[in-house]
Backbone as JSON Lines, residues from 0, in Angstrom:
{"i":0,"aa":"M","n":[5.04,66.13,92.14],"ca":[6.17,66.27,91.24],"c":[6.77,67.67,91.34]}
{"i":1,"aa":"I","n":[5.97,68.64,91.69],"ca":[6.5,69.99,91.8],"c":[7.25,70.17,93.11]}
{"i":2,"aa":"D","n":[6.65,69.72,94.21],"ca":[7.28,69.86,95.52],"c":[8.46,68.93,95.7]}
{"i":3,"aa":"T","n":[8.37,67.73,95.12],"ca":[9.42,66.73,95.29],"c":[9.74,66.09,93.94]}
{"i":4,"aa":"P","n":[10.51,66.76,93.1],"ca":[10.88,66.17,91.81],"c":[11.65,64.86,92.01]}
{"i":5,"aa":"S","n":[11.44,63.92,91.09],"ca":[12.14,62.63,91.2],"c":[12.61,62.17,89.83]}
{"i":6,"aa":"D","n":[13.62,61.34,89.83],"ca":[14.16,60.78,88.59],"c":[13.34,59.53,88.25]}
{"i":7,"aa":"R","n":[12.35,59.69,87.41],"ca":[11.46,58.59,87.07],"c":[12.17,57.52,86.23]}
{"i":8,"aa":"E","n":[13.17,57.92,85.48],"ca":[13.92,56.93,84.7],"c":[14.68,55.98,85.63]}
{"i":9,"aa":"A","n":[15.28,56.5,86.68],"ca":[16.02,55.65,87.62],"c":[15.09,54.64,88.29]}
{"i":10,"aa":"A","n":[13.91,55.08,88.69],"ca":[12.95,54.17,89.32],"c":[12.5,53.1,88.33]}
{"i":11,"aa":"T","n":[12.27,53.5,87.09],"ca":[11.85,52.55,86.06],"c":[12.96,51.56,85.76]}
{"i":12,"aa":"R","n":[14.19,52.06,85.64],"ca":[15.34,51.18,85.36],"c":[15.48,50.13,86.45]}
{"i":13,"aa":"A","n":[15.36,50.53,87.72],"ca":[15.48,49.58,88.83],"c":[14.41,48.5,88.74]}
{"i":14,"aa":"L","n":[13.2,48.88,88.4],"ca":[12.1,47.92,88.29],"c":[12.33,46.95,87.13]}
{"i":15,"aa":"V","n":[12.73,47.47,85.98],"ca":[12.98,46.62,84.81],"c":[14.13,45.65,85.1]}
{"i":16,"aa":"E","n":[15.19,46.15,85.7],"ca":[16.34,45.28,86.01],"c":[15.98,44.23,87.05]}
{"i":17,"aa":"A","n":[15.14,44.58,88.02],"ca":[14.69,43.6,89.02],"c":[13.91,42.47,88.35]}
{"i":18,"aa":"A","n":[13.26,42.77,87.22],"ca":[12.5,41.76,86.47],"c":[13.39,40.98,85.51]}
{"i":19,"aa":"G","n":[14.68,41.33,85.45],"ca":[15.6,40.61,84.58],"c":[15.77,41.24,83.21]}
{"i":20,"aa":"G","n":[15.3,42.47,83.02],"ca":[15.39,43.12,81.73],"c":[16.42,44.24,81.7]}
{"i":21,"aa":"K","n":[16.51,44.86,80.53],"ca":[17.39,46.0,80.34],"c":[16.57,47.14,79.76]}
{"i":22,"aa":"L","n":[16.6,48.29,80.43],"ca":[15.91,49.47,79.92],"c":[16.78,50.1,78.84]}
{"i":23,"aa":"E","n":[16.31,50.06,77.61],"ca":[17.06,50.59,76.47],"c":[16.86,52.1,76.31]}
{"i":24,"aa":"T","n":[15.59,52.54,76.36],"ca":[15.28,53.97,76.25],"c":[14.13,54.3,77.17]}
{"i":25,"aa":"F","n":[14.09,55.55,77.61],"ca":[13.01,56.04,78.47],"c":[12.74,57.49,78.09]}
{"i":26,"aa":"Y","n":[11.5,57.78,77.72],"ca":[11.11,59.14,77.35],"c":[9.85,59.53,78.09]}
{"i":27,"aa":"L","n":[9.8,60.76,78.58],"ca":[8.57,61.36,79.06],"c":[7.93,61.99,77.84]}
{"i":28,"aa":"T","n":[6.63,61.81,77.66],"ca":[5.98,62.22,76.43],"c":[4.75,63.08,76.7]}
{"i":29,"aa":"T","n":[4.26,63.7,75.65],"ca":[3.0,64.44,75.72],"c":[1.96,63.68,74.93]}
{"i":30,"aa":"G","n":[0.71,64.02,75.12],"ca":[-0.34,63.35,74.38],"c":[-1.03,62.29,75.21]}
{"i":31,"aa":"D","n":[-1.46,61.23,74.54],"ca":[-2.22,60.17,75.22],"c":[-1.39,59.38,76.23]}
{"i":32,"aa":"N","n":[-0.09,59.35,76.05],"ca":[0.79,58.58,76.92],"c":[1.75,59.52,77.65]}
{"i":33,"aa":"D","n":[2.02,59.21,78.9],"ca":[2.92,60.05,79.71],"c":[4.38,59.66,79.57]}
{"i":34,"aa":"F","n":[4.6,58.41,79.17],"ca":[5.99,57.97,78.98],"c":[6.03,56.83,77.97]}
{"i":35,"aa":"S","n":[7.22,56.61,77.44],"ca":[7.46,55.51,76.51],"c":[8.81,54.93,76.84]}
{"i":36,"aa":"L","n":[8.9,53.62,76.83],"ca":[10.18,52.99,77.1],"c":[10.37,51.79,76.21]}
{"i":37,"aa":"K","n":[11.62,51.47,75.96],"ca":[11.98,50.28,75.2],"c":[12.77,49.39,76.15]}
{"i":38,"aa":"V","n":[12.31,48.15,76.27],"ca":[12.91,47.19,77.18],"c":[13.31,45.94,76.42]}
{"i":39,"aa":"T","n":[14.45,45.39,76.74],"ca":[14.86,44.08,76.24],"c":[14.77,43.12,77.43]}
{"i":40,"aa":"I","n":[14.01,42.03,77.23],"ca":[13.81,41.06,78.31],"c":[13.53,39.7,77.67]}
{"i":41,"aa":"D","n":[14.03,38.64,78.27],"ca":[13.85,37.31,77.7],"c":[12.42,36.82,77.78]}
{"i":42,"aa":"D","n":[11.74,37.11,78.88],"ca":[10.39,36.6,79.1],"c":[9.45,37.76,79.36]}
{"i":43,"aa":"A","n":[8.52,38.0,78.43],"ca":[7.59,39.13,78.56],"c":[6.75,39.04,79.83]}
{"i":44,"aa":"S","n":[6.51,37.83,80.33],"ca":[5.72,37.71,81.55],"c":[6.46,38.32,82.74]}
{"i":45,"aa":"D","n":[7.78,38.31,82.72],"ca":[8.54,38.96,83.79],"c":[8.32,40.47,83.76]}
{"i":46,"aa":"L","n":[8.28,41.05,82.57],"ca":[8.02,42.48,82.45],"c":[6.59,42.8,82.9]}
{"i":47,"aa":"L","n":[5.63,41.96,82.54],"ca":[4.25,42.2,82.97],"c":[4.15,42.16,84.49]}
{"i":48,"aa":"A","n":[4.91,41.29,85.12],"ca":[4.92,41.25,86.59],"c":[5.45,42.57,87.15]}
{"i":49,"aa":"A","n":[6.5,43.1,86.54],"ca":[7.05,44.38,86.98],"c":[6.03,45.5,86.79]}
{"i":50,"aa":"L","n":[5.28,45.47,85.69],"ca":[4.26,46.49,85.46],"c":[3.15,46.39,86.5]}
{"i":51,"aa":"M","n":[2.85,45.16,86.94],"ca":[1.87,44.99,88.01],"c":[2.34,45.68,89.28]}
{"i":52,"aa":"V","n":[3.62,45.57,89.56],"ca":[4.2,46.21,90.74],"c":[4.03,47.73,90.64]}
{"i":53,"aa":"A","n":[4.35,48.29,89.47],"ca":[4.21,49.74,89.29],"c":[2.76,50.16,89.43]}
{"i":54,"aa":"G","n":[1.84,49.39,88.85],"ca":[0.43,49.72,88.95],"c":[-0.09,49.62,90.38]}
{"i":55,"aa":"A","n":[0.32,48.57,91.08],"ca":[-0.13,48.37,92.46],"c":[0.37,49.47,93.39]}
{"i":56,"aa":"S","n":[1.5,50.07,93.04],"ca":[2.06,51.14,93.88],"c":[1.29,52.45,93.74]}
{"i":57,"aa":"G","n":[0.51,52.55,92.66],"ca":[-0.2,53.8,92.39],"c":[0.62,54.78,91.58]}
{"i":58,"aa":"A","n":[1.86,54.43,91.28],"ca":[2.75,55.32,90.53],"c":[2.39,55.4,89.05]}
{"i":59,"aa":"A","n":[1.68,54.4,88.55],"ca":[1.3,54.38,87.13],"c":[-0.07,53.72,87.0]}
{"i":60,"aa":"S","n":[-0.8,54.14,85.99],"ca":[-2.1,53.52,85.73],"c":[-2.34,53.51,84.23]}
{"i":61,"aa":"N","n":[-3.3,52.71,83.81],"ca":[-3.64,52.61,82.38],"c":[-2.43,52.27,81.53]}
{"i":62,"aa":"L","n":[-1.62,51.35,82.0],"ca":[-0.41,50.96,81.28],"c":[-0.78,50.21,80.0]}
{"i":63,"aa":"K","n":[-0.05,50.48,78.93],"ca":[-0.25,49.81,77.66],"c":[1.09,49.22,77.23]}
{"i":64,"aa":"T","n":[1.07,48.01,76.74],"ca":[2.3,47.38,76.28],"c":[2.14,47.0,74.81]}
{"i":65,"aa":"V","n":[3.26,47.02,74.12],"ca":[3.32,46.6,72.72],"c":[4.52,45.7,72.59]}
{"i":66,"aa":"R","n":[4.34,44.53,72.05],"ca":[5.45,43.59,71.83],"c":[5.92,43.76,70.4]}
{"i":67,"aa":"A","n":[7.19,44.03,70.21],"ca":[7.78,44.18,68.88],"c":[8.57,42.93,68.52]}
{"i":68,"aa":"F","n":[8.59,42.61,67.24],"ca":[9.31,41.45,66.75],"c":[10.32,41.9,65.69]}
{"i":69,"aa":"T","n":[11.48,41.3,65.7],"ca":[12.43,41.56,64.62],"c":[11.89,40.91,63.35]}
{"i":70,"aa":"S","n":[12.42,41.3,62.22],"ca":[12.0,40.7,60.96],"c":[12.29,39.2,60.98]}
{"i":71,"aa":"E","n":[13.41,38.81,61.54],"ca":[13.76,37.39,61.63],"c":[12.76,36.63,62.49]}
{"i":72,"aa":"E","n":[12.4,37.19,63.64],"ca":[11.41,36.54,64.51],"c":[10.07,36.4,63.8]}
{"i":73,"aa":"F","n":[9.65,37.45,63.09],"ca":[8.37,37.4,62.42],"c":[8.37,36.4,61.26]}
{"i":74,"aa":"T","n":[9.49,36.28,60.58],"ca":[9.6,35.26,59.51],"c":[9.41,33.87,60.09]}
{"i":75,"aa":"E","n":[10.0,33.6,61.25],"ca":[9.83,32.29,61.9],"c":[8.38,32.08,62.33]}
{"i":76,"aa":"I","n":[7.71,33.13,62.77],"ca":[6.29,33.02,63.15],"c":[5.46,32.67,61.92]}
{"i":77,"aa":"Q","n":[5.77,33.3,60.79],"ca":[5.05,32.99,59.55],"c":[5.24,31.53,59.16]}
{"i":78,"aa":"K","n":[6.46,31.05,59.29],"ca":[6.74,29.65,58.96],"c":[5.95,28.71,59.88]}
{"i":79,"aa":"K","n":[5.91,29.06,61.15],"ca":[5.16,28.24,62.11],"c":[3.68,28.24,61.76]}
{"i":80,"aa":"A","n":[3.15,29.4,61.39],"ca":[1.74,29.49,60.99],"c":[1.47,28.61,59.78]}
{"i":81,"aa":"G","n":[2.38,28.61,58.84],"ca":[2.22,27.78,57.65],"c":[2.17,26.3,57.99]}
{"i":82,"aa":"S","n":[2.96,25.9,58.99],"ca":[3.0,24.48,59.35],"c":[1.78,24.03,60.12]}
{"i":83,"aa":"I","n":[1.05,24.94,60.76],"ca":[-0.13,24.54,61.51],"c":[-1.44,24.89,60.79]}
{"i":84,"aa":"A","n":[-1.35,25.59,59.67],"ca":[-2.55,26.05,58.96],"c":[-3.47,24.91,58.55]}
{"i":85,"aa":"K","n":[-2.9,23.78,58.16],"ca":[-3.73,22.67,57.69],"c":[-4.6,22.08,58.8]}
{"i":86,"aa":"A","n":[-4.26,22.35,60.06],"ca":[-5.03,21.82,61.19],"c":[-6.26,22.67,61.5]}
{"i":87,"aa":"Y","n":[-6.34,23.85,60.89],"ca":[-7.44,24.78,61.2],"c":[-8.51,24.76,60.13]}
{"i":88,"aa":"K","n":[-9.73,24.71,60.58],"ca":[-10.88,24.83,59.67],"c":[-11.77,25.91,60.27]}
{"i":89,"aa":"A","n":[-12.04,26.96,59.5],"ca":[-12.84,28.08,60.0],"c":[-14.24,27.62,60.4]}
{"i":90,"aa":"P","n":[-14.77,28.14,61.48],"ca":[-16.12,27.79,61.89],"c":[-17.11,28.05,60.77]}
{"i":91,"aa":"G","n":[-18.0,27.11,60.54],"ca":[-19.03,27.26,59.53],"c":[-18.59,26.91,58.12]}
{"i":92,"aa":"S","n":[-17.36,26.46,57.97],"ca":[-16.92,26.1,56.6],"c":[-16.73,24.61,56.46]}
């Protein structure tokens, strides 16, 4: 990085777009994580495939992902949980 500086955001943007997503934000960070990004993508598995590419290249390791939900999406998840709750019986009960 010292001898050959590079635009890591551009490389990340190209990878995200190749997976069908949009890179919303990209930050280089300090602490436990070296970078943080926000991506909008229809299928999370497409983004995971892109992360596999980055990992396989050796450019990144120990990648962590977090899936965020809008309040509307989470409300629908709660409704879905309510509709399937009666089918579940806890082990041992």
